[in-house]
C-alpha positions as CSV (number, residue, x, y, z in Angstrom):
1,M,-16.1,-79.1,14.0
2,A,-19.6,-78.2,15.0
3,T,-19.5,-76.7,18.1
4,N,-23.2,-75.5,19.6
5,L,-22.8,-72.1,22.2
6,S,-25.5,-70.2,23.9
7,I,-25.0,-66.9,21.9
8,N,-27.0,-63.7,22.8
9,M,-29.1,-63.7,20.0
10,E,-29.9,-59.6,20.4
11,L,-26.4,-58.9,20.0
12,L,-25.8,-61.4,17.2
13,N,-28.9,-59.5,15.0
14,D,-27.6,-56.1,15.8
15,A,-24.4,-57.2,14.8
16,L,-25.6,-58.7,11.8
17,I,-26.8,-55.5,11.4
18,V,-24.0,-53.2,11.6
19,G,-21.4,-55.7,10.1
20,G,-23.3,-55.7,7.1
21,L,-22.6,-59.5,6.2
22,K,-24.6,-62.3,5.0
23,S,-24.7,-65.0,7.3
24,K,-24.2,-65.2,11.2
25,K,-21.0,-67.1,10.6
26,D,-19.7,-65.0,9.0
27,T,-20.9,-62.1,11.9
28,V,-19.0,-64.2,14.2
29,N,-15.8,-65.0,12.4
30,L,-15.3,-60.9,11.8
31,A,-16.3,-60.2,15.3
32,L,-13.5,-62.9,16.8
33,E,-10.9,-61.2,14.2
34,E,-11.5,-57.5,15.2
35,F,-11.6,-58.9,18.8
36,I,-7.9,-61.0,18.6
37,Q,-6.7,-57.2,16.4
38,K,-7.4,-55.0,19.1
39,R,-6.0,-57.2,21.7
40,R,-2.8,-57.2,19.9
41,A,-2.9,-53.9,19.5
42,A,-3.7,-53.5,22.8
43,D,-0.2,-55.3,24.0
44,I,1.6,-53.7,21.8
45,L,0.5,-50.1,23.2
46,T,1.7,-51.6,26.5
47,L,6.0,-51.1,24.8
48,F,5.1,-47.6,25.3
49,G,7.5,-46.1,27.5
50,K,9.8,-49.4,27.4
51,V,11.8,-49.2,24.3
52,E,15.1,-47.1,24.7
53,Y,15.6,-44.3,22.3
54,D,19.3,-43.9,21.1
55,A,18.7,-39.9,20.1
56,D,22.2,-40.1,18.3
57,Y,20.9,-42.7,15.3
58,N,20.4,-41.3,12.0
59,Y,17.7,-43.0,9.9
60,K,18.7,-41.0,6.9
61,K,22.2,-42.7,7.4
62,A,21.0,-45.9,8.0
63,R,18.6,-45.8,4.8
64,R,21.5,-44.8,2.1
65,R,23.6,-47.7,3.5
66,G,21.1,-50.0,1.4
67,K,22.1,-47.9,-2.3
């Protein structure tokens, strides 16, 4: 799928240098992957403080159960 995008060439050239990749396409794809990964990680952080902790849970006992 061919797409025409107006991309800031200064940013793209800086990303090429920093990323050490050989092509603009690889640079953009890596940037998109990292963007998605960062956003998903931020979404996970919103769970902190919302998950109830069971102080009586014995994780060591749970590990032995499978043996």
